[in-house]
Steps between C-alpha positions, in 0.01 A plus 500: 500500500658176391865446415602364167576164660144420591382424145809279457426323830141433400619369164743262666235380740250429222762334285623268778143426602420386147820300491406331825173378339631422152833333589356145534282499183788642299741244652728776618528355851314225680551174688326205334434244773368243254822496309712555811703792370485880445430675174710811421456706185326216330770250574505212754726580799604187689750452773694251289494222755269256317788269403625496856158412634478221244833357622707596190666834579775586740448682832742773387309576180169506696649741754638733239168507311308557819725790586494660149139446418339519842696689760679766294188634322312533826799641679564748217145625504514548876834685481365730230193581706710576813754699293221728376363517857843612634485816293125560454313316780167341412512616143357171382204539731407849394572461126449137400324288765148393383380480863602861570308602184191345657575690823494830312197427286287382789617783727378749237160336463449451871587866561231596254255270669565574869744791518757259642756300304456196724246366746748561784537873436348690791422830345402598143792643297539858403588623154810716456275810508375402843155377393385160627453232238129469434396128518286360221335167593463401134873431485461207736381293203827551303699435823328162554509402127866589466604319820301182433565502125874546535513233779340254257722605210817471710400154619459385142833660399680333791369165385622563142847541642484141621288320237463544119316833450310368196352218707407734792331762283320241293368320811391833644313608186330158462426468874710178516752588771621202693428476872861598592507783253169642631616463856829680428318786330229522775743509795739736330222737405364503856846586644567762240156658550575542870837647415362747237209615721658513845883465491658645186775737624513312835608188310763704314640649820499203732453171311672532161845340519611656167421844637657426837839399351500810286434716802777337701756551219386862445529581870852378502606754243503856650548651155212326324215690332263632758220757536675797660315759713632856498510576873603859445155570350304284755294803612323487166348166608309665784194578288523196278221242498735206513483462126814290477360247750152493339630392158752238626380151392699344786343738751837634617609841623747607231648782719615246761851354508614205294446250772131577515442496123698177445220367275503803268444387139652813339177575319554873534132584556580681826742724309228589250251580781749717683574697184126545443449643845800728477447621147781297337768556769454195715686406810533137403743381230701196395856499629787255468873482556658808667159672513377254761570579864620195696255367758756536773516878436134569526389281787150471354287766332154571628215655314450864611196538724194668354418828674199497732191660358385817677206458733170630376385820667185474698266789535 
């Protein structure tokens, strides 16, 4: 049972992923190192200090241009990201980040191949109905092809953000990449392959600075959007197969307190899984504002223990 937001989230992810790839060829956003300036919406974006560097402009004009054309746009983008994070947490990660899209796609394929979403998962996952995911070894081919293929594609895309896209794609198609271009693509593809195969959500949780700053801002707001667990109905979790944990791309425990799910991406998959197990009346929901209980008042929520299975009778 999926909420109405899931199709919208997938649409946003695909749209931003396509924009990430097409932005340099369309001259929407890139940094041209050959010309020494950025390109924004088809127009050259310079810092306006060329005259100063040539010895003709004043220091004041150069400082003003540097502030208006360099510092303010970057500062404004950062403030906007943190403003969204203050109310909605890692909304960018769960809805727009191309890397998190790769996390979800590869998790899905690897679960089909091995029954586990990552190589570090100890036990195979269970479906919401309690059945274990049946591994299919044929899915390892799509896993490897997607991880290596996307690592190569991302490496090329990163290079087009720095050098003219037409030159890079032409050199690639005609097998005339320069030594430096080939080295950049090769090293980047190797690093990304390791990330896509082994790290994925671990990079998001512990190494991504963009995600970390979003989490810090979100944690500072006790009324921000959060996944809320209905403690009054906790007994209904006793016979659950940990469906909410199994579907979480970040491998979190959604029923835990806010401190322990600080890297939650607000994807809402745990809410859908909980509703599926409970026939539409789930124990997890989004809450914000006055609906959120302050951390100081709860002292930390713990997942209810699963009841012990009765011992088998021996004859």
